[in-house]
TORPA-4810 file (N, C-alpha, C, O; in nm, 3 decimals):
<nodes>
NODE_1_-7.589_-2.775_-1.241_-7.703_-2.859_-1.272_-7.657_-2.974_-1.361_-7.590_-2.953_-1.462_Q
NODE_2_-7.693_-3.094_-1.322_-7.654_-3.212_-1.398_-7.743_-3.228_-1.519_-7.865_-3.216_-1.510_V
NODE_3_-7.682_-3.255_-1.631_-7.757_-3.281_-1.754_-7.699_-3.402_-1.825_-7.578_-3.417_-1.836_Q
NODE_4_-7.787_-3.487_-1.874_-7.749_-3.597_-1.961_-7.814_-3.571_-2.096_-7.937_-3.565_-2.107_L
NODE_5_-7.732_-3.557_-2.196_-7.783_-3.524_-2.329_-7.754_-3.641_-2.423_-7.639_-3.680_-2.442_V
NODE_6_-7.861_-3.695_-2.480_-7.850_-3.809_-2.571_-7.857_-3.762_-2.716_-7.912_-3.657_-2.747_E
NODE_7_-7.801_-3.843_-2.802_-7.811_-3.819_-2.945_-7.799_-3.952_-3.018_-7.750_-4.051_-2.964_S
NODE_8_-7.844_-3.952_-3.143_-7.824_-4.068_-3.228_-7.946_-4.151_-3.257_-7.938_-4.247_-3.334_G
NODE_9_-8.059_-4.119_-3.198_-8.179_-4.196_-3.228_-8.231_-4.167_-3.367_-8.181_-4.078_-3.437_G
NODE_10_-8.333_-4.243_-3.408_-8.393_-4.220_-3.538_-8.465_-4.342_-3.590_-8.491_-4.438_-3.517_G
NODE_11_-8.495_-4.337_-3.719_-8.565_-4.445_-3.787_-8.463_-4.528_-3.865_-8.381_-4.474_-3.939_L
NODE_12_-8.469_-4.659_-3.848_-8.374_-4.746_-3.916_-8.445_-4.873_-3.959_-8.540_-4.917_-3.895_V
NODE_13_-8.399_-4.932_-4.069_-8.459_-5.054_-4.120_-8.412_-5.175_-4.040_-8.303_-5.173_-3.982_Q
NODE_14_-8.492_-5.280_-4.035_-8.449_-5.402_-3.965_-8.317_-5.454_-4.021_-8.294_-5.453_-4.142_P
NODE_15_-8.232_-5.499_-3.930_-8.103_-5.552_-3.969_-7.992_-5.449_-3.976_-7.875_-5.484_-3.985_G
NODE_16_-8.031_-5.322_-3.971_-7.930_-5.216_-3.979_-7.879_-5.179_-3.840_-7.919_-5.237_-3.739_R
NODE_17_-7.790_-5.080_-3.838_-7.724_-5.041_-3.713_-7.754_-4.896_-3.679_-7.792_-4.815_-3.764_S
NODE_18_-7.735_-4.866_-3.551_-7.754_-4.730_-3.502_-7.664_-4.714_-3.380_-7.641_-4.809_-3.305_L
NODE_19_-7.614_-4.594_-3.360_-7.527_-4.568_-3.245_-7.583_-4.452_-3.164_-7.607_-4.344_-3.217_R
NODE_20_-7.603_-4.475_-3.036_-7.648_-4.372_-2.944_-7.530_-4.320_-2.862_-7.438_-4.395_-2.829_L
NODE_21_-7.536_-4.191_-2.832_-7.432_-4.131_-2.747_-7.498_-4.048_-2.638_-7.609_-3.998_-2.654_S
NODE_22_-7.428_-4.036_-2.527_-7.479_-3.958_-2.415_-7.362_-3.893_-2.344_-7.260_-3.957_-2.316_C
NODE_23_-7.378_-3.765_-2.315_-7.276_-3.692_-2.241_-7.337_-3.636_-2.113_-7.441_-3.570_-2.116_T
NODE_24_-7.270_-3.662_-2.002_-7.314_-3.609_-1.872_-7.230_-3.487_-1.837_-7.108_-3.491_-1.843_A
NODE_25_-7.299_-3.379_-1.801_-7.228_-3.257_-1.764_-7.279_-3.207_-1.629_-7.389_-3.241_-1.586_S
NODE_26_-7.197_-3.128_-1.564_-7.238_-3.069_-1.438_-7.225_-3.160_-1.318_-7.273_-3.127_-1.210_G
NODE_27_-7.160_-3.276_-1.335_-7.149_-3.370_-1.224_-7.023_-3.341_-1.143_-6.915_-3.320_-1.198_M
NODE_28_-7.038_-3.339_-1.012_-6.923_-3.317_-0.925_-6.836_-3.442_-0.920_-6.714_-3.435_-0.924_I
NODE_29_-6.904_-3.557_-0.912_-6.833_-3.684_-0.908_-6.858_-3.760_-1.038_-6.968_-3.756_-1.093_Y
NODE_30_-6.756_-3.828_-1.086_-6.774_-3.910_-1.204_-6.869_-4.025_-1.170_-6.855_-4.086_-1.064_S
NODE_31_-6.964_-4.054_-1.257_-7.061_-4.160_-1.226_-6.993_-4.294_-1.201_-6.898_-4.331_-1.270_P
NODE_32_-7.044_-4.366_-1.104_-6.994_-4.501_-1.080_-7.040_-4.597_-1.190_-6.971_-4.693_-1.223_N
NODE_33_-7.157_-4.569_-1.243_-7.211_-4.653_-1.349_-7.293_-4.568_-1.445_-7.367_-4.478_-1.403_R
NODE_34_-7.280_-4.596_-1.571_-7.363_-4.533_-1.673_-7.426_-4.642_-1.757_-7.376_-4.755_-1.764_M
NODE_35_-7.535_-4.607_-1.820_-7.600_-4.711_-1.898_-7.715_-4.659_-1.980_-7.743_-4.540_-1.985_G
NODE_36_-7.781_-4.754_-2.044_-7.896_-4.726_-2.129_-8.014_-4.812_-2.086_-8.001_-4.932_-2.060_W
NODE_37_-8.128_-4.748_-2.081_-8.254_-4.815_-2.055_-8.347_-4.784_-2.171_-8.322_-4.691_-2.247_Y
NODE_38_-8.452_-4.860_-2.185_-8.548_-4.831_-2.290_-8.690_-4.860_-2.243_-8.713_-4.942_-2.154_R
NODE_39_-8.782_-4.790_-2.306_-8.922_-4.808_-2.273_-9.003_-4.811_-2.402_-9.011_-4.712_-2.475_Q
NODE_40_-9.063_-4.925_-2.427_-9.149_-4.941_-2.544_-9.292_-4.903_-2.505_-9.326_-4.905_-2.387_A
NODE_41_-9.374_-4.869_-2.602_-9.513_-4.832_-2.571_-9.586_-4.941_-2.493_-9.586_-5.057_-2.533_P
NODE_42_-9.647_-4.903_-2.383_-9.723_-4.997_-2.302_-9.641_-5.087_-2.214_-9.694_-5.176_-2.149_G
NODE_43_-9.510_-5.063_-2.212_-9.422_-5.149_-2.131_-9.345_-5.065_-2.030_-9.336_-4.943_-2.042_K
NODE_44_-9.291_-5.133_-1.931_-9.209_-5.065_-1.831_-9.069_-5.040_-1.885_-9.020_-5.109_-1.974_Q
NODE_45_-9.006_-4.939_-1.827_-8.868_-4.911_-1.863_-8.781_-5.028_-1.818_-8.797_-5.080_-1.707_R
NODE_46_-8.689_-5.069_-1.904_-8.605_-5.182_-1.874_-8.459_-5.150_-1.904_-8.430_-5.071_-1.994_E
NODE_47_-8.368_-5.211_-1.830_-8.226_-5.189_-1.857_-8.184_-5.259_-1.986_-8.228_-5.370_-2.015_P
NODE_48_-8.100_-5.192_-2.062_-8.047_-5.249_-2.185_-7.901_-5.289_-2.166_-7.862_-5.402_-2.193_V
NODE_49_-7.822_-5.194_-2.119_-7.680_-5.220_-2.099_-7.625_-5.118_-2.001_-7.665_-5.002_-2.001_A
NODE_50_-7.534_-5.163_-1.916_-7.470_-5.073_-1.821_-7.320_-5.100_-1.819_-7.274_-5.207_-1.856_T
NODE_51_-7.246_-4.999_-1.775_-7.101_-5.013_-1.765_-7.055_-4.934_-1.643_-7.094_-4.819_-1.624_I
NODE_52_-6.971_-4.996_-1.561_-6.922_-4.929_-1.442_-6.796_-4.848_-1.474_-6.740_-4.857_-1.584_T
NODE_53_-6.754_-4.771_-1.378_-6.632_-4.693_-1.397_-6.510_-4.784_-1.413_-6.408_-4.743_-1.468_S
NODE_54_-6.522_-4.906_-1.366_-6.414_-5.003_-1.382_-6.421_-5.082_-1.511_-6.335_-5.165_-1.538_G
NODE_55_-6.525_-5.055_-1.590_-6.537_-5.120_-1.719_-6.621_-5.246_-1.720_-6.630_-5.313_-1.823_G
NODE_56_-6.683_-5.280_-1.608_-6.766_-5.400_-1.605_-6.898_-5.371_-1.676_-6.965_-5.272_-1.647_R
NODE_57_-6.934_-5.458_-1.768_-7.055_-5.438_-1.847_-7.161_-5.542_-1.812_-7.131_-5.651_-1.764_T
NODE_58_-7.284_-5.503_-1.839_-7.396_-5.594_-1.820_-7.497_-5.566_-1.930_-7.529_-5.450_-1.959_N
NODE_59_-7.549_-5.672_-1.990_-7.643_-5.658_-2.101_-7.770_-5.736_-2.074_-7.769_-5.841_-2.011_Y
NODE_60_-7.880_-5.682_-2.123_-8.003_-5.759_-2.125_-7.986_-5.877_-2.219_-7.917_-5.866_-2.320_A
NODE_61_-8.049_-5.987_-2.188_-8.035_-6.107_-2.271_-8.078_-6.080_-2.415_-8.021_-6.136_-2.509_D
NODE_62_-8.177_-5.996_-2.431_-8.232_-5.971_-2.565_-8.136_-5.896_-2.656_-8.156_-5.894_-2.778_S
NODE_63_-8.032_-5.834_-2.601_-7.941_-5.756_-2.684_-7.799_-5.811_-2.685_-7.713_-5.759_-2.756_V
NODE_64_-7.773_-5.915_-2.608_-7.638_-5.972_-2.603_-7.594_-6.017_-2.741_-7.669_-6.082_-2.813_K
NODE_65_-7.473_-5.981_-2.776_-7.420_-6.017_-2.906_-7.455_-5.919_-3.016_-7.398_-5.925_-3.125_G
NODE_66_-7.548_-5.829_-2.990_-7.589_-5.731_-3.091_-7.552_-5.588_-3.051_-7.516_-5.507_-3.136_R
NODE_67_-7.561_-5.558_-2.922_-7.534_-5.423_-2.873_-7.401_-5.421_-2.798_-7.363_-5.519_-2.735_F
NODE_68_-7.332_-5.308_-2.807_-7.207_-5.290_-2.734_-7.207_-5.154_-2.667_-7.229_-5.051_-2.731_T
NODE_69_-7.182_-5.154_-2.537_-7.175_-5.029_-2.462_-7.029_-4.994_-2.439_-6.946_-5.081_-2.416_I
NODE_70_-6.999_-4.864_-2.447_-6.863_-4.818_-2.424_-6.870_-4.686_-2.347_-6.970_-4.614_-2.350_A
NODE_71_-6.762_-4.657_-2.280_-6.761_-4.538_-2.195_-6.626_-4.469_-2.202_-6.521_-4.533_-2.206_R
NODE_72_-6.631_-4.337_-2.205_-6.512_-4.254_-2.192_-6.521_-4.185_-2.056_-6.592_-4.086_-2.041_D
NODE_73_-6.450_-4.238_-1.959_-6.461_-4.187_-1.824_-6.415_-4.044_-1.809_-6.471_-3.969_-1.730_G
NODE_74_-6.314_-4.007_-1.885_-6.261_-3.872_-1.873_-6.362_-3.769_-1.921_-6.364_-3.655_-1.874_A
NODE_75_-6.447_-3.810_-2.015_-6.544_-3.718_-2.072_-6.685_-3.742_-2.020_-6.778_-3.671_-2.059_K
NODE_76_-6.702_-3.841_-1.933_-6.836_-3.876_-1.884_-6.933_-3.899_-1.999_-7.047_-3.852_-1.997_N
NODE_77_-6.887_-3.972_-2.098_-6.975_-4.007_-2.209_-6.993_-4.159_-2.214_-6.905_-4.236_-2.174_T
NODE_78_-7.107_-4.198_-2.265_-7.135_-4.340_-2.285_-7.205_-4.355_-2.419_-7.288_-4.273_-2.458_V
NODE_79_-7.169_-4.462_-2.489_-7.230_-4.486_-2.619_-7.288_-4.627_-2.622_-7.252_-4.714_-2.543_S
NODE_80_-7.379_-4.646_-2.716_-7.440_-4.777_-2.735_-7.444_-4.805_-2.885_-7.520_-4.742_-2.959_L
NODE_81_-7.363_-4.898_-2.927_-7.364_-4.942_-3.066_-7.465_-5.054_-3.079_-7.454_-5.158_-3.013_Q
NODE_82_-7.564_-5.033_-3.165_-7.672_-5.129_-3.180_-7.668_-5.187_-3.321_-7.688_-5.114_-3.418_M
NODE_83_-7.644_-5.315_-3.331_-7.640_-5.384_-3.460_-7.755_-5.482_-3.472_-7.816_-5.522_-3.373_N
NODE_84_-7.782_-5.521_-3.595_-7.887_-5.620_-3.622_-8.017_-5.584_-3.552_-8.078_-5.666_-3.484_S
NODE_85_-8.057_-5.461_-3.570_-8.178_-5.413_-3.502_-8.302_-5.482_-3.558_-8.310_-5.517_-3.676_L
NODE_86_-8.398_-5.501_-3.469_-8.527_-5.557_-3.511_-8.640_-5.476_-3.451_-8.616_-5.387_-3.369_N
NODE_87_-8.760_-5.507_-3.489_-8.876_-5.427_-3.448_-8.893_-5.424_-3.296_-8.946_-5.327_-3.242_S
NODE_88_-8.849_-5.528_-3.229_-8.863_-5.532_-3.084_-8.767_-5.437_-3.013_-8.777_-5.417_-2.892_E
NODE_89_-8.675_-5.380_-3.087_-8.584_-5.281_-3.029_-8.645_-5.141_-3.033_-8.587_-5.047_-2.977_D
NODE_90_-8.758_-5.126_-3.097_-8.825_-4.996_-3.104_-8.866_-4.951_-2.964_-8.939_-5.022_-2.894_T
NODE_91_-8.819_-4.834_-2.926_-8.846_-4.782_-2.792_-8.785_-4.643_-2.779_-8.710_-4.598_-2.866_A
NODE_92_-8.817_-4.578_-2.668_-8.744_-4.458_-2.629_-8.627_-4.505_-2.542_-8.645_-4.576_-2.443_V
NODE_93_-8.509_-4.464_-2.580_-8.388_-4.504_-2.508_-8.343_-4.389_-2.418_-8.334_-4.274_-2.460_Y
NODE_94_-8.316_-4.424_-2.293_-8.277_-4.325_-2.192_-8.136_-4.352_-2.142_-8.099_-4.465_-2.110_Y
NODE_95_-8.060_-4.247_-2.136_-7.927_-4.254_-2.076_-7.942_-4.242_-1.924_-8.027_-4.169_-1.874_C
NODE_96_-7.859_-4.315_-1.854_-7.866_-4.319_-1.708_-7.726_-4.306_-1.650_-7.630_-4.362_-1.702_N
NODE_97_-7.716_-4.230_-1.541_-7.589_-4.219_-1.470_-7.615_-4.233_-1.321_-7.708_-4.173_-1.267_A
NODE_98_-7.533_-4.311_-1.255_-7.551_-4.335_-1.112_-7.424_-4.299_-1.035_-7.313_-4.334_-1.073_E
NODE_99_-7.446_-4.228_-0.924_-7.341_-4.207_-0.825_-7.382_-4.286_-0.702_-7.494_-4.272_-0.655_V
NODE_100_-7.294_-4.369_-0.651_-7.332_-4.459_-0.544_-7.323_-4.396_-0.405_-7.401_-4.433_-0.317_W
NODE_101_-7.232_-4.303_-0.385_-7.221_-4.237_-0.255_-7.203_-4.089_-0.278_-7.099_-4.048_-0.329_V
NODE_102_-7.302_-4.005_-0.242_-7.437_-4.045_-0.202_-7.513_-4.101_-0.322_-7.486_-4.065_-0.437_P
NODE_103_-7.608_-4.188_-0.293_-7.678_-4.256_-0.403_-7.765_-4.155_-0.479_-7.860_-4.098_-0.424_K
NODE_104_-7.731_-4.135_-0.603_-7.803_-4.039_-0.687_-7.812_-4.097_-0.827_-7.717_-4.155_-0.879_T
NODE_105_-7.929_-4.080_-0.887_-7.952_-4.130_-1.022_-7.996_-4.015_-1.112_-8.079_-3.933_-1.074_T
NODE_106_-7.939_-4.012_-1.228_-7.973_-3.909_-1.325_-8.022_-3.975_-1.454_-7.978_-4.084_-1.491_Y
NODE_107_-8.114_-3.904_-1.522_-8.170_-3.955_-1.647_-8.162_-3.850_-1.757_-8.175_-3.731_-1.732_W
NODE_108_-8.142_-3.898_-1.877_-8.154_-3.811_-1.993_-8.299_-3.796_-2.031_-8.388_-3.856_-1.970_G
NODE_109_-8.324_-3.716_-2.133_-8.461_-3.688_-2.174_-8.518_-3.797_-2.264_-8.639_-3.802_-2.288_Q
NODE_110_-8.432_-3.883_-2.314_-8.477_-3.993_-2.399_-8.462_-3.961_-2.547_-8.477_-3.846_-2.589_G
NODE_111_-8.433_-4.064_-2.624_-8.425_-4.050_-2.768_-8.497_-4.168_-2.833_-8.480_-4.283_-2.791_T
NODE_112_-8.577_-4.138_-2.933_-8.660_-4.240_-2.996_-8.580_-4.322_-3.096_-8.509_-4.267_-3.180_Q
NODE_113_-8.593_-4.452_-3.086_-8.537_-4.544_-3.184_-8.653_-4.623_-3.242_-8.726_-4.691_-3.169_V
NODE_114_-8.670_-4.615_-3.372_-8.777_-4.687_-3.440_-8.716_-4.776_-3.547_-8.644_-4.730_-3.635_T
NODE_115_-8.746_-4.905_-3.537_-8.696_-5.002_-3.634_-8.814_-5.048_-3.718_-8.904_-5.116_-3.670_V
NODE_116_-8.811_-5.009_-3.844_-8.924_-5.039_-3.932_-8.880_-5.034_-4.077_-8.792_-4.957_-4.115_S
NODE_117_-8.943_-5.119_-4.157_-8.914_-5.116_-4.300_-9.007_-5.020_-4.372_-8.997_-5.005_-4.494_S
</nodes>
């Protein structure tokens, strides 16, 4: 059974940093792409950052220059270093893993990030 387990969420003051981690277990094939999505109250889930098995990254415009995604392919882990956090970053953050053939998507249970003074 595939599981994505996230850690690292919490309450942080504006301008501070937080690091999220996610480990995928039970996968037969190493994910082609892993990433982070977030969903704020009343809003749709949106992509934050993704990274392919080849190391290609993609970031939402709102987090470019502040967030950094990294991946350990051997361990099927992905992390998200979040700096200069602001209130608009408050959301539930979900880890995502994709296998392209056959096309399969996996999600973590989500971890809450709250940015507030």
